[in-house]
PQR file with spaces between the fields and no chain letter, atoms N, CA, C, O and H, PARSE charges and radii, in Angstrom:
ATOM       1  N    MET     1       9.986  -31.009  -17.127 -0.4000 1.5000
ATOM       2  CA   MET     1       9.535  -30.928  -15.615 -0.0000 2.0000
ATOM       3  C    MET     1       9.934  -29.723  -14.887  0.5500 1.7000
ATOM       4  O    MET     1       9.298  -29.037  -14.088 -0.5500 1.4000
ATOM       5  N    ILE     2      11.536  -29.577  -15.491 -0.4000 1.5000
ATOM       6  CA   ILE     2      12.087  -28.407  -14.917 -0.0000 2.0000
ATOM       7  C    ILE     2      11.103  -26.770  -15.052  0.5500 1.7000
ATOM       8  O    ILE     2      10.844  -25.887  -14.233 -0.5500 1.4000
ATOM       9  H    ILE     2      12.053  -30.134  -16.140  0.4000 1.0000
ATOM      10  N    LEU     3      10.786  -26.968  -16.472 -0.4000 1.5000
ATOM      11  CA   LEU     3      10.131  -25.724  -16.815 -0.0000 2.0000
ATOM      12  C    LEU     3       8.728  -25.491  -16.307  0.5500 1.7000
ATOM      13  O    LEU     3       8.317  -24.331  -16.335 -0.5500 1.4000
ATOM      14  H    LEU     3      10.997  -27.685  -17.136  0.4000 1.0000
ATOM      15  N    ASP     4       7.854  -26.551  -15.797 -0.4000 1.5000
ATOM      16  CA   ASP     4       6.772  -26.487  -14.809 -0.0000 2.0000
ATOM      17  C    ASP     4       7.035  -26.185  -13.597  0.5500 1.7000
ATOM      18  O    ASP     4       6.144  -25.673  -12.919 -0.5500 1.4000
ATOM      19  H    ASP     4       8.187  -27.493  -15.775  0.4000 1.0000
ATOM      20  N    PHE     5       8.159  -26.400  -13.113 -0.4000 1.5000
ATOM      21  CA   PHE     5       8.529  -26.073  -11.813 -0.0000 2.0000
ATOM      22  C    PHE     5       8.688  -24.375  -11.846  0.5500 1.7000
ATOM      23  O    PHE     5       7.947  -23.603  -11.235 -0.5500 1.4000
ATOM      24  H    PHE     5       8.882  -26.815  -13.664  0.4000 1.0000
ATOM      25  N    SER     6       9.657  -24.046  -12.574 -0.4000 1.5000
ATOM      26  CA   SER     6      10.004  -22.836  -12.665 -0.0000 2.0000
ATOM      27  C    SER     6       8.810  -21.818  -13.089  0.5500 1.7000
ATOM      28  O    SER     6       8.871  -20.637  -12.746 -0.5500 1.4000
ATOM      29  H    SER     6      10.258  -24.672  -13.070  0.4000 1.0000
ATOM      30  N    CYS     7       7.810  -22.282  -13.788 -0.4000 1.5000
ATOM      31  CA   CYS     7       6.514  -21.473  -14.107 -0.0000 2.0000
ATOM      32  C    CYS     7       5.881  -21.357  -12.758  0.5500 1.7000
ATOM      33  O    CYS     7       5.474  -20.287  -12.306 -0.5500 1.4000
ATOM      34  H    CYS     7       7.760  -23.241  -14.067  0.4000 1.0000
ATOM      35  N    PHE     8       5.793  -22.856  -11.945 -0.4000 1.5000
ATOM      36  CA   PHE     8       5.062  -22.709  -10.788 -0.0000 2.0000
ATOM      37  C    PHE     8       5.816  -21.684   -9.791  0.5500 1.7000
ATOM      38  O    PHE     8       5.136  -20.914   -9.112 -0.5500 1.4000
ATOM      39  H    PHE     8       6.123  -23.725  -12.313  0.4000 1.0000
ATOM      40  N    CYS     9       6.937  -21.681   -9.725 -0.4000 1.5000
ATOM      41  CA   CYS     9       7.889  -20.772   -8.961 -0.0000 2.0000
ATOM      42  C    CYS     9       7.545  -19.313   -9.103  0.5500 1.7000
ATOM      43  O    CYS     9       7.409  -18.592   -8.115 -0.5500 1.4000
ATOM      44  H    CYS     9       7.489  -22.306  -10.277  0.4000 1.0000
ATOM      45  N    ILE    10       7.382  -18.806  -10.560 -0.4000 1.5000
ATOM      46  CA   ILE    10       7.057  -17.609  -10.748 -0.0000 2.0000
ATOM      47  C    ILE    10       5.624  -17.178  -10.506  0.5500 1.7000
ATOM      48  O    ILE    10       5.281  -16.007  -10.348 -0.5500 1.4000
ATOM      49  H    ILE    10       7.493  -19.392  -11.363  0.4000 1.0000
ATOM      50  N    PHE    11       4.842  -18.200  -10.492 -0.4000 1.5000
ATOM      51  CA   PHE    11       3.215  -18.046  -10.375 -0.0000 2.0000
ATOM      52  C    PHE    11       3.171  -17.879   -8.622  0.5500 1.7000
ATOM      53  O    PHE    11       2.424  -17.076   -8.065 -0.5500 1.4000
ATOM      54  H    PHE    11       5.120  -19.151  -10.620  0.4000 1.0000
ATOM      55  N    LEU    12       3.906  -18.591   -8.057 -0.4000 1.5000
ATOM      56  CA   LEU    12       3.944  -18.351   -6.432 -0.0000 2.0000
ATOM      57  C    LEU    12       4.425  -16.881   -6.005  0.5500 1.7000
ATOM      58  O    LEU    12       3.985  -16.228   -5.058 -0.5500 1.4000
ATOM      59  H    LEU    12       4.513  -19.244   -8.510  0.4000 1.0000
ATOM      60  N    TYR    13       5.481  -16.485   -6.962 -0.4000 1.5000
ATOM      61  CA   TYR    13       6.297  -15.342   -6.516 -0.0000 2.0000
ATOM      62  C    TYR    13       5.210  -14.041   -6.741  0.5500 1.7000
ATOM      63  O    TYR    13       5.012  -13.110   -5.961 -0.5500 1.4000
ATOM      64  H    TYR    13       5.838  -17.015   -7.731  0.4000 1.0000
ATOM      65  N    LEU    14       4.565  -14.291   -8.082 -0.4000 1.5000
ATOM      66  CA   LEU    14       3.439  -13.286   -8.197 -0.0000 2.0000
ATOM      67  C    LEU    14       2.403  -13.235   -7.110  0.5500 1.7000
ATOM      68  O    LEU    14       1.987  -12.180   -6.631 -0.5500 1.4000
ATOM      69  H    LEU    14       4.725  -15.048   -8.716  0.4000 1.0000
ATOM      70  N    LEU    15       2.047  -14.326   -6.781 -0.4000 1.5000
ATOM      71  CA   LEU    15       0.972  -14.372   -5.927 -0.0000 2.0000
ATOM      72  C    LEU    15       1.398  -13.300   -4.719  0.5500 1.7000
ATOM      73  O    LEU    15       1.027  -12.166   -4.417 -0.5500 1.4000
ATOM      74  H    LEU    15       2.385  -15.183   -7.170  0.4000 1.0000
ATOM      75  N    PHE    16       2.256  -14.135   -4.249 -0.4000 1.5000
ATOM      76  CA   PHE    16       2.928  -13.069   -2.644 -0.0000 2.0000
ATOM      77  C    PHE    16       3.139  -11.546   -3.017  0.5500 1.7000
ATOM      78  O    PHE    16       2.898  -10.629   -2.232 -0.5500 1.4000
ATOM      79  H    PHE    16       2.558  -15.057   -4.495  0.4000 1.0000
ATOM      80  N    LEU    17       3.615  -11.382   -4.298 -0.4000 1.5000
ATOM      81  CA   LEU    17       3.632   -9.937   -4.506 -0.0000 2.0000
ATOM      82  C    LEU    17       2.232   -9.337   -4.682  0.5500 1.7000
ATOM      83  O    LEU    17       2.127   -8.146   -4.389 -0.5500 1.4000
ATOM      84  H    LEU    17       3.811  -12.127   -4.936  0.4000 1.0000
ATOM      85  N    MET    18       1.165   -9.968   -5.107 -0.4000 1.5000
ATOM      86  CA   MET    18       0.003   -9.281   -4.947 -0.0000 2.0000
ATOM      87  C    MET    18      -0.351   -9.292   -3.487  0.5500 1.7000
ATOM      88  O    MET    18      -0.566   -8.260   -2.852 -0.5500 1.4000
ATOM      89  H    MET    18       1.250  -10.936   -5.345  0.4000 1.0000
ATOM      90  N    LEU    19      -0.391  -10.251   -3.086 -0.4000 1.5000
ATOM      91  CA   LEU    19      -0.948  -10.442   -1.617 -0.0000 2.0000
ATOM      92  C    LEU    19      -0.082   -9.177   -0.805  0.5500 1.7000
ATOM      93  O    LEU    19      -0.859   -8.397   -0.254 -0.5500 1.4000
ATOM      94  H    LEU    19      -0.217  -11.090   -3.602  0.4000 1.0000
ATOM      95  N    PHE    20       0.983   -8.924   -0.677 -0.4000 1.5000
ATOM      96  CA   PHE    20       1.943   -7.850   -0.315 -0.0000 2.0000
ATOM      97  C    PHE    20       1.172   -6.424   -0.657  0.5500 1.7000
ATOM      98  O    PHE    20       0.686   -5.682    0.196 -0.5500 1.4000
ATOM      99  H    PHE    20       1.614   -9.557   -1.125  0.4000 1.0000
ATOM     100  N    VAL    21       1.166   -6.253   -1.733 -0.4000 1.5000
ATOM     101  CA   VAL    21       0.586   -5.093   -2.190 -0.0000 2.0000
ATOM     102  C    VAL    21      -0.806   -4.864   -1.906  0.5500 1.7000
ATOM     103  O    VAL    21      -1.234   -3.710   -1.880 -0.5500 1.4000
ATOM     104  H    VAL    21       1.561   -6.856   -2.427  0.4000 1.0000
ATOM     105  N    VAL    22      -1.545   -5.842   -1.693 -0.4000 1.5000
ATOM     106  CA   VAL    22      -2.881   -5.744   -0.992 -0.0000 2.0000
ATOM     107  C    VAL    22      -2.975   -5.298   -0.031  0.5500 1.7000
ATOM     108  O    VAL    22      -3.806   -4.427    0.226 -0.5500 1.4000
ATOM     109  H    VAL    22      -1.198   -6.779   -1.714  0.4000 1.0000
ATOM     110  N    LEU    23      -1.838   -5.940    1.087 -0.4000 1.5000
ATOM     111  CA   LEU    23      -1.818   -5.580    2.254 -0.0000 2.0000
ATOM     112  C    LEU    23      -1.210   -4.198    2.370  0.5500 1.7000
ATOM     113  O    LEU    23      -1.744   -3.473    3.210 -0.5500 1.4000
ATOM     114  H    LEU    23      -1.163   -6.647    0.879  0.4000 1.0000
ATOM     115  N    ILE    24      -0.249   -3.722    1.724 -0.4000 1.5000
ATOM     116  CA   ILE    24       0.309   -2.545    1.733 -0.0000 2.0000
ATOM     117  C    ILE    24      -1.045   -1.435    1.676  0.5500 1.7000
ATOM     118  O    ILE    24      -1.245   -0.580    2.539 -0.5500 1.4000
ATOM     119  H    ILE    24       0.185   -4.310    1.042  0.4000 1.0000
ATOM     120  N    PHE    25      -1.823   -1.634    0.584 -0.4000 1.5000
ATOM     121  CA   PHE    25      -2.985   -0.602    0.292 -0.0000 2.0000
ATOM     122  C    PHE    25      -3.871   -0.725    1.451  0.5500 1.7000
ATOM     123  O    PHE    25      -4.339    0.316    1.910 -0.5500 1.4000
ATOM     124  H    PHE    25      -1.661   -2.329   -0.117  0.4000 1.0000
ATOM     125  N    SER    26      -4.153   -1.786    1.962 -0.4000 1.5000
ATOM     126  CA   SER    26      -5.059   -1.613    3.258 -0.0000 2.0000
ATOM     127  C    SER    26      -4.591   -1.108    4.460  0.5500 1.7000
ATOM     128  O    SER    26      -5.265   -0.387    5.196 -0.5500 1.4000
ATOM     129  H    SER    26      -3.772   -2.632    1.589  0.4000 1.0000
ATOM     130  N    TYR    27      -3.251   -1.530    4.719 -0.4000 1.5000
ATOM     131  CA   TYR    27      -2.808   -0.568    5.760 -0.0000 2.0000
ATOM     132  C    TYR    27      -2.552    1.076    5.373  0.5500 1.7000
ATOM     133  O    TYR    27      -2.571    1.982    6.206 -0.5500 1.4000
ATOM     134  H    TYR    27      -2.704   -2.116    4.121  0.4000 1.0000
ATOM     135  N    ALA    28      -2.360    1.211    4.221 -0.4000 1.5000
ATOM     136  CA   ALA    28      -2.068    2.716    4.137 -0.0000 2.0000
ATOM     137  C    ALA    28      -3.434    3.582    4.077  0.5500 1.7000
ATOM     138  O    ALA    28      -3.500    4.795    4.276 -0.5500 1.4000
ATOM     139  H    ALA    28      -2.345    0.475    3.544  0.4000 1.0000
ATOM     140  N    ARG    29      -4.531    2.707    3.759 -0.4000 1.5000
ATOM     141  CA   ARG    29      -6.074    3.406    3.966 -0.0000 2.0000
ATOM     142  C    ARG    29      -6.151    3.614    5.263  0.5500 1.7000
ATOM     143  O    ARG    29      -6.221    4.761    5.706 -0.5500 1.4000
ATOM     144  H    ARG    29      -4.478    1.721    3.597  0.4000 1.0000
ATOM     145  N    LYS    30      -6.148    2.445    6.117 -0.4000 1.5000
ATOM     146  CA   LYS    30      -6.121    2.680    7.268 -0.0000 2.0000
ATOM     147  C    LYS    30      -5.329    3.654    8.237  0.5500 1.7000
ATOM     148  O    LYS    30      -5.731    4.107    9.308 -0.5500 1.4000
ATOM     149  H    LYS    30      -6.092    1.514    5.757  0.4000 1.0000
ATOM     150  N    PHE    31      -4.247    3.846    7.683 -0.4000 1.5000
ATOM     151  CA   PHE    31      -3.106    4.965    8.198 -0.0000 2.0000
ATOM     152  C    PHE    31      -3.924    6.444    7.607  0.5500 1.7000
ATOM     153  O    PHE    31      -4.229    7.352    8.380 -0.5500 1.4000
ATOM     154  H    PHE    31      -3.920    3.478    6.812  0.4000 1.0000
ATOM     155  N    PHE    32      -4.119    6.477    6.568 -0.4000 1.5000
ATOM     156  CA   PHE    32      -4.757    7.721    6.107 -0.0000 2.0000
ATOM     157  C    PHE    32      -6.342    8.295    6.795  0.5500 1.7000
ATOM     158  O    PHE    32      -6.704    9.446    7.037 -0.5500 1.4000
ATOM     159  H    PHE    32      -3.871    5.740    5.939  0.4000 1.0000
ATOM     160  N    SER    33      -6.930    7.228    6.942 -0.4000 1.5000
ATOM     161  CA   SER    33      -8.214    7.570    7.735 -0.0000 2.0000
ATOM     162  C    SER    33      -7.943    8.180    9.106  0.5500 1.7000
ATOM     163  O    SER    33      -8.555    9.063    9.707 -0.5500 1.4000
ATOM     164  H    SER    33      -6.636    6.293    6.746  0.4000 1.0000
ATOM     165  N    ILE    34      -6.784    7.421    9.467 -0.4000 1.5000
ATOM     166  CA   ILE    34      -6.467    7.912   10.837 -0.0000 2.0000
ATOM     167  C    ILE    34      -5.902    9.382   10.859  0.5500 1.7000
ATOM     168  O    ILE    34      -6.279   10.263   11.632 -0.5500 1.4000
ATOM     169  H    ILE    34      -6.287    6.703    8.980  0.4000 1.0000
ATOM     170  N    LEU    35      -5.007    9.496    9.959 -0.4000 1.5000
ATOM     171  CA   LEU    35      -4.914   10.794    9.748 -0.0000 2.0000
ATOM     172  C    LEU    35      -5.616   11.903    9.439  0.5500 1.7000
ATOM     173  O    LEU    35      -5.362   13.039    9.841 -0.5500 1.4000
ATOM     174  H    LEU    35      -4.701    8.780    9.331  0.4000 1.0000
ATOM     175  N    TYR    36      -6.617   11.535    8.632 -0.4000 1.5000
ATOM     176  CA   TYR    36      -7.570   12.567    8.212 -0.0000 2.0000
ATOM     177  C    TYR    36      -8.432   13.067    9.376  0.5500 1.7000
ATOM     178  O    TYR    36      -8.734   14.237    9.613 -0.5500 1.4000
ATOM     179  H    TYR    36      -6.823   10.613    8.305  0.4000 1.0000
ATOM     180  N    SER    37      -8.783   11.935   10.079 -0.4000 1.5000
ATOM     181  CA   SER    37      -9.821   12.133   11.251 -0.0000 2.0000
ATOM     182  C    SER    37      -9.202   12.817   12.291  0.5500 1.7000
ATOM     183  O    SER    37      -9.909   13.162   13.239 -0.5500 1.4000
ATOM     184  H    SER    37      -8.538   10.985    9.887  0.4000 1.0000
ATOM     185  N    SER    38      -7.908   13.100   12.294 -0.4000 1.5000
ATOM     186  CA   SER    38      -7.082   14.140   13.245 -0.0000 2.0000
ATOM     187  C    SER    38      -7.110   15.332   12.728  0.5500 1.7000
ATOM     188  O    SER    38      -6.767   15.509   11.559 -0.5500 1.4000
ATOM     189  H    SER    38      -7.334   12.820   11.524  0.4000 1.0000
ATOM     190  N    ASN    39      -7.535   16.362   13.541 -0.4000 1.5000
ATOM     191  CA   ASN    39      -7.767   17.522   13.126 -0.0000 2.0000
ATOM     192  C    ASN    39      -6.684   18.233   12.792  0.5500 1.7000
ATOM     193  O    ASN    39      -6.737   18.795   11.699 -0.5500 1.4000
ATOM     194  H    ASN    39      -7.814   16.219   14.490  0.4000 1.0000
ATOM     195  N    SER    40      -5.355   18.411   13.676 -0.4000 1.5000
ATOM     196  CA   SER    40      -4.263   18.740   13.447 -0.0000 2.0000
ATOM     197  C    SER    40      -3.372   18.592   12.216  0.5500 1.7000
ATOM     198  O    SER    40      -2.689   19.464   11.679 -0.5500 1.4000
ATOM     199  H    SER    40      -5.312   17.954   14.565  0.4000 1.0000
ATOM     200  N    VAL    41      -3.514   17.358   11.892 -0.4000 1.5000
ATOM     201  CA   VAL    41      -2.976   16.941   10.593 -0.0000 2.0000
ATOM     202  C    VAL    41      -3.649   17.465    9.525  0.5500 1.7000
ATOM     203  O    VAL    41      -2.929   17.832    8.596 -0.5500 1.4000
ATOM     204  H    VAL    41      -4.069   16.650   12.328  0.4000 1.0000
ATOM     205  N    ALA    42      -4.741   17.593    9.406 -0.4000 1.5000
ATOM     206  CA   ALA    42      -5.575   18.450    8.633 -0.0000 2.0000
ATOM     207  C    ALA    42      -4.953   19.799    8.376  0.5500 1.7000
ATOM     208  O    ALA    42      -4.447   20.169    7.317 -0.5500 1.4000
ATOM     209  H    ALA    42      -5.325   17.295   10.161  0.4000 1.0000
ATOM     210  N    ILE    43      -5.045   20.355    9.293 -0.4000 1.5000
ATOM     211  CA   ILE    43      -4.595   21.786    9.448 -0.0000 2.0000
ATOM     212  C    ILE    43      -3.163   21.804    8.839  0.5500 1.7000
ATOM     213  O    ILE    43      -2.848   22.526    7.894 -0.5500 1.4000
ATOM     214  H    ILE    43      -5.456   20.054   10.154  0.4000 1.0000
ATOM     215  N    PHE    44      -2.350   20.961    9.457 -0.4000 1.5000
ATOM     216  CA   PHE    44      -1.173   21.143    8.725 -0.0000 2.0000
ATOM     217  C    PHE    44      -0.807   20.554    7.131  0.5500 1.7000
ATOM     218  O    PHE    44       0.249   20.825    6.559 -0.5500 1.4000
ATOM     219  H    PHE    44      -2.607   20.374   10.225  0.4000 1.0000
ATOM     220  N    PHE    45      -1.573   19.953    6.718 -0.4000 1.5000
ATOM     221  CA   PHE    45      -1.734   19.817    5.254 -0.0000 2.0000
ATOM     222  C    PHE    45      -2.437   20.774    4.640  0.5500 1.7000
ATOM     223  O    PHE    45      -2.225   20.970    3.443 -0.5500 1.4000
ATOM     224  H    PHE    45      -2.431   19.733    7.183  0.4000 1.0000
ATOM     225  N    HIS    46      -3.264   21.438    5.241 -0.4000 1.5000
ATOM     226  CA   HIS    46      -3.540   22.865    4.573 -0.0000 2.0000
ATOM     227  C    HIS    46      -2.973   23.699    4.498  0.5500 1.7000
ATOM     228  O    HIS    46      -3.230   24.501    3.601 -0.5500 1.4000
ATOM     229  H    HIS    46      -3.436   21.279    6.213  0.4000 1.0000
ATOM     230  N    PHE    47      -1.786   23.964    5.509 -0.4000 1.5000
ATOM     231  CA   PHE    47      -0.797   25.094    5.392 -0.0000 2.0000
ATOM     232  C    PHE    47       0.172   24.349    4.323  0.5500 1.7000
ATOM     233  O    PHE    47       0.686   25.115    3.508 -0.5500 1.4000
ATOM     234  H    PHE    47      -1.577   23.312    6.238  0.4000 1.0000
ATOM     235  N    VAL    48       0.439   23.235    4.222 -0.4000 1.5000
ATOM     236  CA   VAL    48       1.325   22.924    3.281 -0.0000 2.0000
ATOM     237  C    VAL    48       0.951   22.958    1.678  0.5500 1.7000
ATOM     238  O    VAL    48       1.699   23.082    0.709 -0.5500 1.4000
ATOM     239  H    VAL    48       0.021   22.613    4.885  0.4000 1.0000
ATOM     240  N    ILE    49      -0.522   22.797    1.750 -0.4000 1.5000
ATOM     241  CA   ILE    49      -1.013   23.083    0.206 -0.0000 2.0000
ATOM     242  C    ILE    49      -1.088   24.511   -0.104  0.5500 1.7000
ATOM     243  O    ILE    49      -0.900   24.963   -1.233 -0.5500 1.4000
ATOM     244  H    ILE    49      -1.131   22.696    2.538  0.4000 1.0000
ATOM     245  N    GLU    50      -1.453   25.416    1.240 -0.4000 1.5000
ATOM     246  CA   GLU    50      -1.173   26.845    0.649 -0.0000 2.0000
ATOM     247  C    GLU    50       0.050   27.328    0.551  0.5500 1.7000
ATOM     248  O    GLU    50       0.115   28.349   -0.133 -0.5500 1.4000
ATOM     249  H    GLU    50      -1.607   25.049    2.157  0.4000 1.0000
ATOM     250  N    TYR    51       1.125   26.916    1.035 -0.4000 1.5000
ATOM     251  CA   TYR    51       2.220   27.533    0.807 -0.0000 2.0000
ATOM     252  C    TYR    51       3.204   27.083   -0.411  0.5500 1.7000
ATOM     253  O    TYR    51       4.210   27.643   -0.847 -0.5500 1.4000
ATOM     254  H    TYR    51       1.072   26.087    1.591  0.4000 1.0000
ATOM     255  N    TYR    52       2.440   25.643   -0.885 -0.4000 1.5000
ATOM     256  CA   TYR    52       2.907   25.390   -2.241 -0.0000 2.0000
ATOM     257  C    TYR    52       1.890   26.110   -3.279  0.5500 1.7000
ATOM     258  O    TYR    52       2.087   26.030   -4.491 -0.5500 1.4000
ATOM     259  H    TYR    52       1.623   25.188   -0.531  0.4000 1.0000
């Protein structure tokens, strides 16, 4: 009984972790799309790439 409960807890933990990662990726994609849509940030990235 205790073993089943611990496995269930691990399963829930992994489920929440996956949900958290998916949320982070979706917000990051929105953030980067906003960044790329603005022109000044694109110019800034261009200069950064040129200097490196």
